[in-house]
N, C-alpha and C positions, 0 to 999 in steps of 0.2 A: 504494500500499500505506500503510495506516494505522501510525503511530508504536505501538510496543509499549505506550508510556505513556499513549495516548489512550483514552478510553471511547468508546462506541458513537456519541457526537456528535462525534468527533474533538477532545475537550477533554482536557486534561491534568489528572485530579482532584487531583493534587499541588500545583497551583498555583491553587487557588481557596479558600483557607482564610480569606480576609480579608472575608468577607461577614458581614452581622449576623445574628443568630438571627431565624429567620422569613422570610429574604429570598427572594423570588421571581425575583430577578434571577441568582442563581449558575448558570452554564451546565453545573455538574457537580451533578446531584440527589444523588449518593453522597456528596460531600463536604459538601453542605448538609445531609443527614441526620446526619453526625457533628458538624456544628457545633451543630446543634439540639439534640442529646442531650447533647454534652459542656459547652458553655458554661454552661448553667443549674447543673449540678452545682457549678461553682466549684471545680474540682480543684485540690488542691496542685501538681501537677505532671501532664503529659502526655507518654506515650512514643509516638513515630511509627516505626513498625517497617517496614522495607523490605528488599529483596533487591537488592544492588548488583552481582549477577553476579560478577564477578571475574576474575581472571586464569586462563588456560587453560594449564595445565602439559604439557610434554612427557612422555612416558611415564617418562623416566628422572629427571625432576626431582621433588623432594619436596614434595607439597601443603603441608606444614607450614610451609614458606617463606614463604607468603603470608600477607596481613593478612585475617583472618577477618571482622573486623567494623571499621566504620568510623562514628564517632559524632559528633556535633555539637550545639552549643548555639545559641541565637537570637543573631543577629549584625545585625539590621535595625537601622537608626536609628530612635530613639524608644522601643525596648523599655526598660522598667523596669529599672534597675541590679539591684534585688533578684531580679527574675525572672531576670535573666543570672546572677547569683551562685548561686542555686538550680540552675539549670540545668548550671553548670560543676560543682557540688557532685554532682549526679547523674552527671555523665561520670567524676569522679575516684573515686567510689566503684564504679562499674561497671569502670573501668579495674582498680582495686586487687583486687577480687574475682575477675575473670574472666581477666585477662593470665595466660598461662601454664596455665590449667587447660584440661584437654581439648586442649591444644596451641594454644590461642587467642593470637592476636596482634592487638591492638586498635590501630586509628590515628584520627586526625581527618579527617573527611570535608571534602573541598574545596566546602563548600556556599555557595550565593549568599545575597545580603543583602536580597532583596525581601520585603516583608511578606506576600505572598500564599502562601509556602511555609509548611507547617504549623508547623514548629518556630518560626518567627518570628511567624506569626500569633498562636499560643497565648502565646508570651513577650509580644507587645504587648498582650494582654488581661491580662497580670499573673501568669500562671501559669508555674511552672518546665516547661521543654520540652527533652526529648532526642530527636534523631534517631539510631535504632539501624539502621545499614545493614549487613544480614549478607551475607557472601560465600559463594558455591557452593551455594545451595539451588536446584540445577539437577539434573534428572532424569539427565544424561548422567555423574554423577560417581560413581554407584553407592551402594549403601546403607551402606557403611561411612562415606564422607564425609558422607552424609545424616545419620547418626547423630551423627557428631562436631558437625556443625553446630547440631543440635538440642540437644546438651548444651551447646555453648557459649552460644546464645542463652537457653537455660534459667538458665544461671549468670548471666549478665550481668543478665537482669531480675529474677531472684530477689533479686540483691544490693541493687538500689534499692527494691525492695518491701520487704524485711526492714530495711533501715537507716531507711526512713521509719517503718514501724511500731514499731520499736525508739527512735525519735527520736534517731538518731545522725547522721542525714544532714546536718543543718545544723552539724554539728561539723568537717565537712571542709573543707580549706583549698582554696578554688575556685581560688587561683592556681596549683595544681598540675596545671591542664590542660596547662600548657606542658611537662609530662614526656611526655605522650602524643605518639607520633611523628605526623608527617603522613601521610598516605596517599601512597605514591609516585604520581608523575605519569608515565603511560606514553605521553603525548603523542598526536599525531594518529595515527588508525588502529591504537591500541594495542591491548592484550589485554582492556580492558573492553569488554564487547558494545557499549555505546552509543556508544563511540568509534570503532568500526568504520565503514567508509563504508556507507551504506544505499543506494547508486546500484543 
């Protein structure tokens, strides 16, 4: 059985972002199409939107207790410090505008440091980069939870777009990323879908 993160060629598109524009070697054509489109634009920043699944609560537990979003910035070796600072400013802006709204609880995603990951690859190119992993965009949660998650995603991404347009984003203190709590570690076979056994 193919891993749910892999494309039809059994390649994870999320791990193929370090190829050059126009490359014929990228094993993920969908990722190469993004590189070919985004990089020539020379954007100020790139947002990488994902679904992280999330904790599955028992009927008597409160879904509001879970972290709804886990975000991160580039952390690969060699990423320009200015790109890291801008990326952290994006995370702080998102946290300040979205935390608590629509019952949102944000955390820092425990992401890897290889340059092939989107946020690291675009950071290495000198762009600001934010990973935005949303919890709970699953059909088994019902329409009310889906609506809540849409509102949270909208609030988070509207915040960074508005601050960029207003010119206030660069006034953010990037060091405040330390205020954002780490996403809980649920351990081996935990409640995050990709941590469960696939045997």
